[in-house]
N, C-alpha and C positions, 0 to 999 in steps of 0.2 A: 504418574505413568511414565515408563521409560520410552525413549524414542524408538528402540528396536521393536517394541510391541506394535508400532504402526507400519513397519516395513513388511513387504512381501517376503515369503520364505526364500532364502538364498540370495537376496539382493544385497549389494554392498551397503554397509552402515553409512548413513548420511544421505543416501540417494532415495528420495521419495518420488514415487511414480504418480501418474494421473489417477490411477485406481486408489492409491493410498489417500490422496487428497480428497477424492470424492467420499471415501469411507469416513474420513475424519470429520468432514462437514455434515455428513448424515447424522453423526453422533453429537453434533453441536446443538445445544438447545434452542438457540435463536435462529429463526428463518425469516424470509421476507414478511414484513408487517409487524415485526417485534424487535424492539431495541434490546440488544444483548447486554451491553455494558457501555460505560462512557469513560473515555480517557482523553488526554489532551496535553498541550504544551505546559499546562500548570503542574503536571505530575512531577514530583521530586523538586519542585521549585516553590517553597513556602513563600507566601505573600504575593505571588503573581496573580492568583485568582483567575476568573474567567469574565469575558465581556458581558455586560448586562443584556445587550441585544445581540442576538445571533441570527445570521442568515443561513438558511438551510442549503446544503450542497450535497453532492454525491460524486464519487469517483468509481471507476472500474479498476479493479486489481486484476489485470489480464495475465493468466497463466498459460503459456504456450507449450503444448504437448509435442516437443521435439523428440526425434529419435535418440539424440544424445542425452536427453534429460529435459525436465521441465524448466522453462525460463520465465522470468517476469519481465513484461514489457513496460517501459517507462518512457517519459518524454522530457525533453529539456525546453523550458519556456523561452521565448525570444526575449532579448535584452530590453526592448522598448515598452514592455507591458507595464501598466500602472501598478499591478499587484504581483508580487512573487516573481519579478523579472529575473530571467536567467536560471531559476531554480529547477531542480529535477522533481517531477511530480508524476502522479498517475493521471491518465486522461479523465476529465470530469469538469464540473463547474456548478454554478448556482441552479437551484430548482426553479423552473419556469411554471407559470400558472397552468399551462396545458399539459404538463407532465403528470402521469398517473401515479407516480411514486418514485422513490430513489433509484430503483432499477431502471425505470424509463429515463430518468435524468442521466444516469451513468452511460447508458447505451446511446442516447441521443448525442451527448457531449463527445463520446468516443468517436462516433461516426463523423461528427463535425470537425474534430481536431485532427484525427489521423486517418480518416477514410475507411475505418474498419466497419463493415456492415453488421448490424445487430444480429443478423441471421447466422453469423459465424461464431457467436458467443453463446456458450451454454452456461447459464448462471447456476451456481451451486450453493450460494449462501452469502452471509455478511460477516464482516469483522465488527469489532466494537465501534460505536460511534466515536468520532474524534473531534474535540473542540479546540480550535486554534486561537491563539492570542490576537489574531487579526479579525476575529469576529465571525467565524464560520463554524457551523455544526455539520460535520461531514459524515455521511454514511458510506463506508467502503463496501462495494459490492464485488464479490469474487466470481470470476468466470473462466471457464476453460475454452481455449481456442485451439483448433487443430489446423495445421497447415494443409494445403497451401492457402495463402491469402495475400492480397496486395494492399499496401498502405499508400495513402496519398495525404501527407501531412499538410495542414493549413499553415502556410508560411507566415501569416500575420501573428499566429499564436505559438507555433511549435518550431523551434530551431533544429531539433534532432529527435529521432526515435531510436531507441536501442533496447537490447535485452541483457538481463543479468541472470546467470544460471542460479536456479533456486538452491542447488547444492552448495554454492558459494555462500549464500546468505545464511544457510543453516549451519555451515561449518565453522571451524575455529577462525576467529578474526573477521567473520562476515558481518558482525554488528558489534558496535562499541558504545559504551556510555562515556561521554566526554563532558568537560565543563569549560566555560570561558566567561570572561567578564564582559557583559553587554550593558552599555549605558550606566556603568558604575555598579552593576549588580551581578553577582556570580550566578550563572544559569547552567543547568544541566540538561543535556539533550542526547538523543541517539544519533549515531551516524553509521552509514554503510559505505565503507571506502572500497570502491571497485575500480581497479585499474587507475585511470586518470580522472575518474568521476568521484564526487563527494556528495553522497545522498544524505540529507539530514532533515531536521524539522518534522513536520507532520508525516511526510512520506516515509521517512525512516521509522517513525513511531508505528505506522501501520504495518510496515514490513516486520517489525519486531512482534507485533500482535499476530501476524500471519504465522511466524515461526512458533509462537506459543501455542497456537491452535494445532499446528501440524505435529509438534513434538510433545506437547503436554508439559513442557518445562516452563518454569518461571523465568522472568527476566533478571539479569544480573544488575543489582541496584547500585553497584559501586562505580561512580563516575571516574573517568580518566582525564587528566588535563589535556586541553586541546593543543 
């Protein structure tokens, strides 16, 4: 499927609107309650494998319907956290016993981390489940948010909240496959280099999956040296 088939008539190539996003997810076979596919840090890294025991988690992939174009809301974790300190991520976390499902987990964690009420989020579907080498099986839940809204980040967990234009991620140079030697082993991973930010790991992998859903295009498997 060509990307231009997903665009509204007359709109610039590369600019996907909120209506386009909704239409693409309506055509996606997996919806809440069904695992669509499984991907993870092990992809493209022979021998890495996946952890034997996985903790269930969920994140919200928040798409902001701005007048200038859709943006993706992301957080930067504080430097003192025990896990993934300082990394850029989607709001989310581990599933709690009282949660009714991944959607409930993602909305609860988002409200706790950045103060965005769940009533402001219109859930439209899921991306593929993502397995991390640190032992999490993450369900990415996609939601549309329309301004205005007010954020109140939890300072113990979130150092910053920012937005990246979806058009940048979809465009040339918006996502790259890189490689680097980690603990004596060559590893391949996705990165999204935006301004002075360096988005990588599971978050970048999920953004690549989002791009695949919206454009119908496959990922470029060729890694570039870091």
